[in-house]
C-alpha positions in Angstrom: 171.1 106.0 77.9 169.8 106.9 74.4 169.5 103.4 73.1 167.4 100.3 73.4 168.2 96.7 72.1 165.5 94.2 71.5 166.8 90.5 70.9 165.6 87.0 71.0 167.7 83.9 71.6 166.7 80.8 69.7 167.0 77.3 71.3 169.7 74.8 70.4 168.7 72.5 67.6 167.4 69.0 68.6 166.2 66.0 66.7 162.6 66.9 67.4 163.0 70.8 67.4 165.3 71.9 64.6 166.8 75.3 64.7 164.6 77.7 62.7 166.1 79.3 59.7 168.1 82.5 60.6 166.1 85.8 60.0 167.2 87.7 56.9 168.8 90.4 59.2 171.0 89.4 62.1 170.8 93.1 63.3 168.7 96.1 62.4 169.5 99.7 63.4 166.5 102.0 63.9 167.1 105.7 64.2 164.6 108.3 63.0 166.0 111.7 62.2 163.2 113.3 64.2 165.0 112.3 67.4 167.4 115.1 66.6 164.6 117.6 66.9 164.5 117.4 70.7 167.2 120.0 71.3 167.5 121.9 74.6 170.4 124.4 74.2 173.2 123.7 76.8 171.7 120.4 77.9 174.2 117.5 77.8 171.5 115.0 76.7 171.8 116.4 73.1 171.5 115.3 69.6 175.2 114.5 69.3 174.6 111.5 71.5 172.7 109.9 68.5 174.9 111.1 65.7 178.1 109.9 67.4 176.8 106.4 67.9 175.5 106.2 64.3 178.9 107.4 63.0 180.7 104.7 65.0 178.2 102.0 63.8 178.6 103.0 60.2 182.4 103.4 60.1 183.6 101.1 63.0 186.4 103.6 63.9 188.3 102.5 66.9 189.3 105.1 69.4 192.7 106.4 68.9 193.9 104.8 72.1 193.0 101.3 70.9 195.0 99.4 68.2 193.1 98.0 65.2 192.0 94.6 65.9 191.4 91.7 63.5 188.5 90.7 65.7 186.7 93.9 65.0 183.0 93.2 63.8 182.4 93.4 60.1 180.9 96.6 58.7 177.2 96.5 58.7 175.6 96.5 55.3 173.5 99.6 54.3 170.3 97.4 54.5 170.8 97.1 58.3 170.2 100.8 58.8 166.6 102.1 58.9 167.1 105.7 59.3 164.1 107.4 58.0 161.1 108.7 60.1 158.9 106.5 58.2 160.8 103.5 59.5 159.9 104.3 63.0 156.1 105.1 63.2 154.8 107.4 65.8 153.8 105.6 68.8 150.0 105.6 69.2 148.0 106.5 72.3 147.1 102.9 72.6 150.7 101.7 72.7 151.6 104.4 75.3 148.6 103.8 77.3 149.5 100.2 78.0 152.4 101.6 80.3 151.4 105.2 81.1 148.2 106.6 82.5 145.9 108.6 80.4 146.4 111.6 82.6 150.2 111.5 81.9 149.7 111.1 78.2 147.2 113.9 78.0 149.3 116.3 80.1 152.4 115.7 77.8 150.4 116.2 74.7 149.0 119.5 76.2 152.6 120.5 77.1 153.9 119.8 73.4 151.1 121.9 72.0 151.9 124.7 74.4 155.7 124.6 73.5 154.8 124.8 69.8 152.3 127.7 70.4 154.9 129.6 72.4 157.5 129.3 69.7 155.0 130.4 67.1 153.8 133.3 69.3 157.4 134.6 69.4 157.4 134.8 65.6 154.1 136.7 65.3 154.5 139.4 67.9 154.3 137.5 71.2 150.5 136.7 71.1 149.5 133.1 71.5 146.7 131.7 69.2 143.7 130.0 70.8 142.0 127.0 69.4 139.8 129.0 67.1 142.6 130.9 65.7 142.1 134.0 67.6 144.9 135.9 69.5 145.4 135.7 73.2 147.2 138.5 74.9 147.4 140.5 78.1 145.3 139.5 81.1 142.9 137.3 79.1 145.8 135.2 77.6 147.5 135.1 81.0 144.4 133.7 82.7 143.8 131.1 79.8 147.4 129.9 80.1 147.4 129.5 83.8 144.0 127.6 83.6 145.5 125.2 81.1 148.8 124.4 82.8 149.1 120.8 84.1 152.6 121.2 85.3 154.5 124.0 86.8 156.1 126.1 84.0 159.5 127.2 85.5 160.7 128.3 82.1 158.7 129.6 79.1 160.7 131.4 76.5 160.7 132.6 72.9 162.2 129.2 71.7 159.2 127.4 73.2 161.2 125.7 75.8 159.1 124.7 78.9 160.9 123.2 81.9 159.2 120.4 83.8 162.0 120.0 86.3 165.7 120.9 86.5 166.6 118.0 84.1 163.6 117.7 81.8 162.3 120.3 79.3 160.1 120.4 76.3 160.9 122.1 73.0 158.8 122.3 69.7 160.6 119.2 68.5 160.1 117.0 71.5 156.6 115.6 70.6 157.8 114.0 67.3 161.1 112.9 68.9 159.5 111.2 71.9 156.8 109.6 69.9 159.1 108.1 67.3 161.5 107.0 69.9 158.8 104.9 71.5 157.5 103.9 68.1 160.9 102.6 67.1 161.0 100.4 70.1 157.7 99.0 69.2 158.8 98.5 65.6 161.9 96.7 66.9 159.7 94.3 68.7 157.7 93.7 65.6 160.8 93.0 63.5 162.3 90.5 66.0 159.2 88.6 67.0 158.0 88.7 63.3 161.1 86.8 62.4 162.6 89.5 60.2 165.6 90.3 62.6 167.4 88.6 65.4 168.4 91.8 67.1 167.2 95.4 66.7 169.3 98.3 68.1 167.2 101.5 68.6 169.4 104.6 68.6 166.9 107.0 69.9 166.3 109.9 72.1 164.8 111.4 74.2 165.6 108.4 76.5 162.8 106.7 78.6 164.1 104.8 81.5 163.3 107.5 84.1 159.7 108.0 83.0 157.2 106.3 85.3 153.6 105.6 84.3 152.4 108.9 85.5 155.5 111.2 85.5 158.1 112.6 83.1 161.5 113.3 84.7 165.2 112.7 84.3 165.2 113.8 80.6 162.5 111.2 79.9 158.9 111.6 78.8 157.6 108.1 77.7 159.3 105.0 78.8 160.4 103.6 75.5 161.4 100.0 76.6 158.5 99.9 79.0 156.1 100.7 76.2 157.9 98.2 73.9 157.7 95.4 76.6 153.9 96.0 76.9 153.6 96.0 73.3 155.2 92.5 73.1 152.9 91.3 75.7 149.7 92.8 74.1 150.5 92.0 70.4 152.5 88.8 70.6 151.5 87.2 73.9 154.9 87.4 75.4 154.7 86.7 79.1 158.3 86.9 80.1 160.6 89.9 79.4 164.2 90.4 80.5 165.3 94.2 80.7 168.9 95.0 81.1 169.8 98.7 82.0 173.5 99.3 82.3 172.7 102.7 83.9 171.2 101.0 87.0 168.1 103.3 86.9 165.7 101.0 85.2 163.4 99.9 87.9 162.2 103.3 89.0 160.6 103.7 85.6 159.8 100.5 84.1 158.8 98.4 87.0 155.1 99.6 87.1 153.6 99.3 83.7 149.9 99.7 83.9 148.6 96.5 82.2 149.7 93.7 84.3 152.3 95.4 86.3 155.8 93.9 86.3 154.7 90.3 86.7 156.8 88.3 84.1 159.5 90.9 83.9 163.1 90.2 85.0 165.4 93.3 85.6 169.2 93.3 85.3 170.9 96.4 86.6 
C-alpha cells in the first residue's frame, strides 16, 4: 500500500471528563510531490498510485459501475490538502534511527548517492566524480566502486537505477521520496497528537511495510508507519499503538522497531 492513516479516538463525554473540543481539521491529507520522483520504468509500484488516489479524494468521482449515492462523503475543503514538499519535512536520521539500524540507514544513503552519481556520470561522458570533484574512470573507478558497494548491484545503468533485489530499486529521486514519505507520517503524528487534526491520511510512496530495521525489500526502504509509531512513542510518550495493515504483510517489517521493540504495539492484519 502507498498510504498511511494516523487517527485518534476520543472518549465519550462524561460529567467529570467532558469531550474535548473537536480539532480544527477532522481530516488532513499529506502528499508531498517528491513522492512522484521515485520512478522505476516498467515497475507497477509507480507514481500513478498516488495521483489516482489524490484525484479520487479531490473529486469524489464514483466508479462507473456504481450509481451515485446520497450517502457519499462531502467534498473535502482545499484546506484539508497539504500537498507541498514543505508540508512533509524530510525524516531525520534521529527519527529513522528509532526504528532502523544505523548500518541500514548509512547503506541506503550511500546507495542514494551512488544512484545520483551514476545518472550524473551518464551526462558527462560516463565518468563518475569522486568526493573531491575528480573523475573516476577505468580500473581505478571500478575498484573504488566495488570497494564502496554495501549491497550487490544487479543493475547499474545510465538512468542511475540500482537494483537491490528483484522488487526493489533505487533511482535518483528515491532519496527525497523515501525521506518525505517517512517525514509525512511523522508530521501526521504531530498533527493528530498536537490536537490540530482528528485523522491524517498520508498518500505517500515508496511504501514501507516490508522494510525491516536492517533491510530494504519489497519496494520499501524505510518503514514509514514503524518510524511514525516510534516517533509517537519518543516525542509524545505514547505507549500503546494499534497498526492495521489490509495487505497482511505488516508484521514482517514493523514488528521489530529498535527502541523498545514491539511492546505496546497491537497489529491487525
